[in-house]
C-alpha positions as CSV (number, residue, x, y, z in Angstrom):
1,M,7.1,18.6,-14.9
2,P,5.6,21.3,-12.7
3,D,7.7,23.5,-10.8
4,V,6.1,22.5,-7.7
5,F,7.7,18.9,-8.0
6,L,11.3,20.5,-8.1
7,V,10.7,22.5,-4.9
8,C,8.7,20.9,-2.5
9,R,8.9,18.1,0.2
10,T,6.6,15.8,-0.1
11,V,5.2,13.8,3.2
12,R,2.6,11.3,2.6
13,V,-0.1,11.6,5.6
14,S,-1.9,8.4,4.0
15,Y,-3.1,7.4,1.0
16,S,-6.7,7.9,1.6
17,C,-6.0,11.7,2.5
18,G,-3.7,12.6,-0.1
19,W,-0.4,14.1,0.1
20,R,0.6,17.4,2.4
21,V,3.3,19.5,-0.1
22,A,4.9,22.1,2.2
23,L,6.8,24.6,-0.2
24,T,10.5,25.7,-0.1
25,A,10.4,28.4,-2.5
26,R,8.7,31.3,-4.0
27,P,5.0,30.1,-5.2
28,T,4.7,29.1,-8.8
29,S,1.5,28.7,-11.0
30,A,1.4,25.0,-10.6
31,P,-0.9,23.7,-8.2
32,G,0.4,23.1,-4.0
33,G,-0.6,19.6,-3.8
34,F,-3.3,17.1,-4.7
35,S,-6.1,18.4,-2.6
36,T,-7.8,21.6,-1.7
37,Q,-7.9,23.6,1.5
38,Q,-11.4,22.7,2.0
39,E,-10.6,19.0,1.2
40,R,-7.7,18.9,3.8
41,E,-10.0,20.5,6.9
42,V,-12.1,17.5,6.4
43,P,-10.3,14.8,8.3
44,G,-10.5,17.2,11.2
45,R,-14.0,17.6,10.7
46,I,-15.0,14.1,10.7
47,A,-12.6,13.4,13.8
48,G,-14.5,16.2,15.7
49,I,-17.8,14.7,15.0
50,F,-16.7,11.1,15.8
51,G,-15.1,12.5,19.4
52,S,-18.2,14.1,20.0
53,S,-20.7,11.5,19.2
54,P,-23.3,10.4,22.0
55,D,-22.5,6.7,20.8
56,E,-20.6,4.4,22.4
57,L,-17.4,3.9,20.6
58,E,-18.4,0.2,19.5
59,V,-21.1,1.8,18.3
60,R,-19.4,3.9,16.0
61,L,-17.2,1.2,15.2
62,A,-19.8,-0.8,13.6
63,N,-21.1,2.2,11.8
64,L,-18.0,3.1,10.0
65,P,-18.8,4.3,6.8
66,R,-20.7,7.2,8.4
67,Y,-17.2,8.6,9.3
68,M,-15.2,6.9,5.9
69,R,-14.5,10.0,3.6
70,R,-14.6,9.6,-0.2
71,A,-11.4,9.0,-0.6
72,H,-11.7,6.0,1.8
73,V,-14.2,4.2,-0.2
74,T,-12.4,4.6,-3.3
75,R,-9.3,3.1,-1.8
76,F,-11.2,0.0,-0.5
77,A,-13.1,-0.2,-3.5
78,A,-9.9,-0.7,-5.9
79,L,-8.3,-2.8,-3.5
80,Y,-11.7,-5.1,-3.5
81,E,-11.5,-5.1,-7.3
82,L,-7.7,-6.7,-7.4
83,F,-8.7,-9.4,-4.6
84,K,-11.3,-10.0,-6.8
85,L,-9.1,-10.3,-9.8
86,V,-6.9,-12.9,-7.9
87,Q,-9.6,-14.6,-5.8
88,P,-9.7,-18.0,-8.8
89,V,-5.9,-18.0,-9.0
90,K,-3.9,-19.9,-6.4
91,G,-1.3,-18.5,-4.3
92,S,-1.0,-16.0,-1.5
93,V,-1.2,-12.0,-1.2
94,V,2.1,-10.5,-1.1
95,E,2.1,-6.5,-0.2
96,C,5.1,-5.1,0.0
97,G,5.0,-1.5,2.0
98,V,2.7,-2.0,4.8
99,F,2.7,1.9,6.4
100,R,-0.2,1.8,8.7
101,G,-2.0,-1.5,7.3
102,F,-5.3,-0.2,5.7
103,S,-4.4,-2.4,2.5
104,L,-3.2,-5.5,4.5
105,M,-6.0,-5.8,6.4
106,T,-8.4,-4.9,3.8
107,F,-7.1,-7.6,1.9
108,A,-7.0,-10.1,5.1
109,Q,-10.7,-9.3,5.8
110,L,-11.6,-10.0,2.6
111,S,-10.2,-13.1,2.1
112,A,-11.7,-14.1,5.6
113,A,-15.1,-12.7,4.4
114,L,-15.0,-14.0,0.6
115,E,-13.2,-17.1,0.8
116,P,-13.4,-18.8,4.8
117,T,-12.0,-22.0,3.6
118,N,-9.2,-20.8,1.7
119,L,-6.8,-22.1,4.3
120,T,-3.6,-21.8,2.4
121,R,-4.3,-18.2,0.9
122,R,-1.9,-16.1,3.0
123,I,-1.7,-12.4,3.4
124,Y,2.1,-11.5,3.7
125,G,2.8,-7.9,4.7
126,F,6.6,-6.6,4.3
127,D,7.6,-3.1,5.8
128,S,10.6,-1.7,7.8
129,F,7.9,0.1,10.1
130,S,10.8,2.7,10.6
131,G,10.6,4.5,7.3
132,F,12.9,4.4,4.2
133,P,16.3,2.7,5.2
134,T,18.0,4.3,2.5
135,V,17.2,6.4,-0.9
136,S,19.0,5.9,-3.7
137,D,19.9,8.7,-6.8
138,A,17.2,7.0,-8.6
139,D,14.6,8.2,-6.7
140,L,16.0,11.7,-7.1
141,P,16.1,12.7,-3.8
142,A,17.5,16.4,-4.5
143,S,14.2,17.4,-6.4
144,T,11.5,15.3,-5.0
145,G,13.1,15.8,-1.3
146,A,13.1,11.5,-0.4
147,R,15.2,10.6,2.8
148,A,16.0,7.9,4.9
149,G,13.5,7.6,7.7
150,D,10.7,9.4,5.8
151,L,7.2,7.8,5.8
152,A,8.0,5.8,9.7
153,A,4.8,4.2,10.9
154,D,5.5,1.9,13.9
155,S,2.8,0.2,13.8
156,Y,4.0,-3.2,13.9
157,D,2.8,-3.8,17.5
158,E,-0.4,-2.9,16.9
159,L,-1.2,-4.5,13.8
160,S,0.3,-8.0,15.5
161,R,-2.7,-7.4,18.3
162,L,-5.4,-6.5,15.4
163,I,-4.4,-9.9,13.9
164,E,-4.9,-12.1,16.9
165,V,-8.2,-10.7,17.2
166,Y,-8.8,-10.9,13.5
167,D,-8.0,-15.0,14.0
168,S,-10.9,-15.1,16.7
169,D,-13.3,-13.8,14.4
170,R,-13.0,-15.7,11.6
171,F,-13.5,-19.6,10.2
172,L,-10.2,-21.5,10.5
173,G,-8.8,-19.0,12.7
174,H,-6.7,-21.4,14.4
175,I,-4.8,-22.0,11.3
176,P,-2.6,-18.6,10.2
177,K,-3.4,-16.1,7.5
178,V,-1.6,-13.0,7.9
179,Q,2.4,-12.8,8.7
180,L,4.2,-9.4,9.1
181,V,7.8,-9.2,7.9
182,R,9.5,-6.5,9.6
183,G,13.1,-4.8,8.4
184,D,15.0,-3.9,5.4
185,V,13.0,-5.7,2.4
186,N,16.3,-5.9,0.4
187,E,17.3,-8.0,3.3
188,T,14.0,-9.7,4.5
189,I,12.5,-10.9,1.1
190,P,15.2,-13.0,-0.1
191,R,15.6,-14.7,3.3
192,F,11.5,-15.0,3.2
193,I,12.0,-16.4,-0.2
194,A,14.9,-18.7,0.7
195,D,12.8,-20.1,4.0
196,N,9.8,-20.7,2.2
197,Q,10.3,-22.3,-1.0
198,H,6.5,-23.1,-1.4
199,V,5.5,-19.6,-1.9
200,V,3.2,-18.8,-4.9
201,V,2.2,-15.4,-5.2
202,S,-1.5,-14.4,-7.1
203,L,-1.4,-10.8,-5.8
204,L,2.0,-9.0,-5.5
205,F,1.0,-4.9,-4.4
206,L,3.9,-2.6,-4.7
207,D,4.0,0.2,-2.4
208,L,7.4,0.8,-1.6
209,D,7.7,4.0,-3.0
210,L,11.6,3.9,-3.9
211,Y,14.0,2.0,-6.5
212,E,15.7,-0.3,-4.9
213,P,13.2,-2.2,-2.7
214,T,10.9,-2.5,-5.8
215,V,13.7,-3.9,-7.6
216,T,14.2,-6.6,-4.7
217,A,10.5,-7.2,-4.7
218,L,10.2,-7.6,-8.5
219,R,13.3,-9.8,-8.5
220,N,12.1,-12.0,-5.5
221,F,8.6,-12.5,-6.1
222,L,7.7,-12.3,-9.9
223,P,9.1,-15.6,-11.0
224,R,6.9,-17.4,-8.5
225,M,3.7,-15.6,-9.9
226,P,1.6,-17.9,-12.1
227,K,-0.1,-17.2,-15.3
228,G,-3.6,-14.8,-14.0
229,S,-1.9,-13.5,-11.0
230,V,-2.2,-9.5,-10.6
231,L,0.9,-7.2,-10.3
232,A,-0.2,-4.1,-9.0
233,F,1.6,-0.8,-8.4
234,D,1.1,2.3,-6.4
235,E,3.0,4.8,-7.4
236,L,3.7,3.9,-10.8
237,D,3.6,6.9,-13.3
238,N,3.7,9.1,-10.2
239,P,6.6,12.3,-10.6
240,I,6.6,12.5,-6.8
241,W,8.1,8.4,-6.4
242,P,9.7,8.0,-9.8
243,G,12.0,5.0,-8.4
244,E,9.2,2.6,-8.7
245,T,8.5,3.7,-12.2
246,I,12.3,3.0,-13.1
247,A,12.5,-0.4,-11.0
248,V,9.7,-1.9,-13.3
249,L,11.4,-0.4,-16.7
250,E,14.5,-2.2,-15.7
251,E,13.2,-5.3,-14.1
252,V,10.1,-5.9,-15.9
253,G,9.8,-3.6,-19.0
254,L,6.4,-1.6,-19.8
255,R,6.0,-2.7,-23.2
256,D,5.1,-6.3,-21.6
257,L,2.4,-5.3,-19.2
258,E,-1.0,-4.7,-20.0
259,L,-1.5,-1.9,-17.7
260,R,-4.8,-1.6,-16.4
261,R,-6.2,1.1,-14.0
262,F,-9.6,1.3,-12.3
263,D,-11.8,4.2,-13.4
264,F,-12.7,5.3,-10.0
265,D,-9.1,5.3,-8.5
266,P,-6.3,7.7,-9.8
267,Y,-3.5,5.9,-8.1
268,I,-3.2,2.0,-8.3
269,G,-2.0,0.4,-11.5
270,Y,-1.9,-3.0,-12.3
271,A,-1.4,-6.1,-15.1
272,V,-3.0,-9.3,-15.2
273,L,0.2,-11.7,-15.8
């Protein structure tokens, strides 16, 4: 493992913007992150152009691809491909680790656009919305720097308002489609299953980063996934977040999964069950 992973504290800005790595020891020969300085300057440059545009805000939003980074398009395309895999499969989409809602609302919009009459497909999003509740020894906090409270995104209220608007702009909008479940997933997922015995899962997207919540998600949702459903990961085989891989090794076993990736995206791995 490169020394950089042993001496740095990592903070995810967003999946589309990569990682910001602050070194806490002398530089090594290993790279100081996944992005060049030039790439790290791109978001600010785009924000400046967006802010100074003579167009009204509504016009800018309607022409959003003008301001999207390549990484944003890559992320959206990968989520689209995941959704297309499960479109013919009965069941709901479950995302564990909502953060600011990019993936959650992408799945929601794809369902509304590609299967407007699929009224039983729900999009469930689980997150504490206050960062990691705890970090276990399996997450190697001494070397990765992961701490309780990391990756806090107080996006629950805004996402709730956006979901309300989303419902007003789709077919069968009076029937709920997206549900946010707030709290420590080690507590909320078992309670959710107990209260929703009917739930079948066509896509489980694990973006929890850590060992214990990933174990909880796998134990509770995997038995509800039919043949042809998709189990997807965002941090598998990632040295910064070892807990997700350890959880999969213990709960599923990699030899039982035919792991796949998209040739244009470096992060997401998935298996069709």
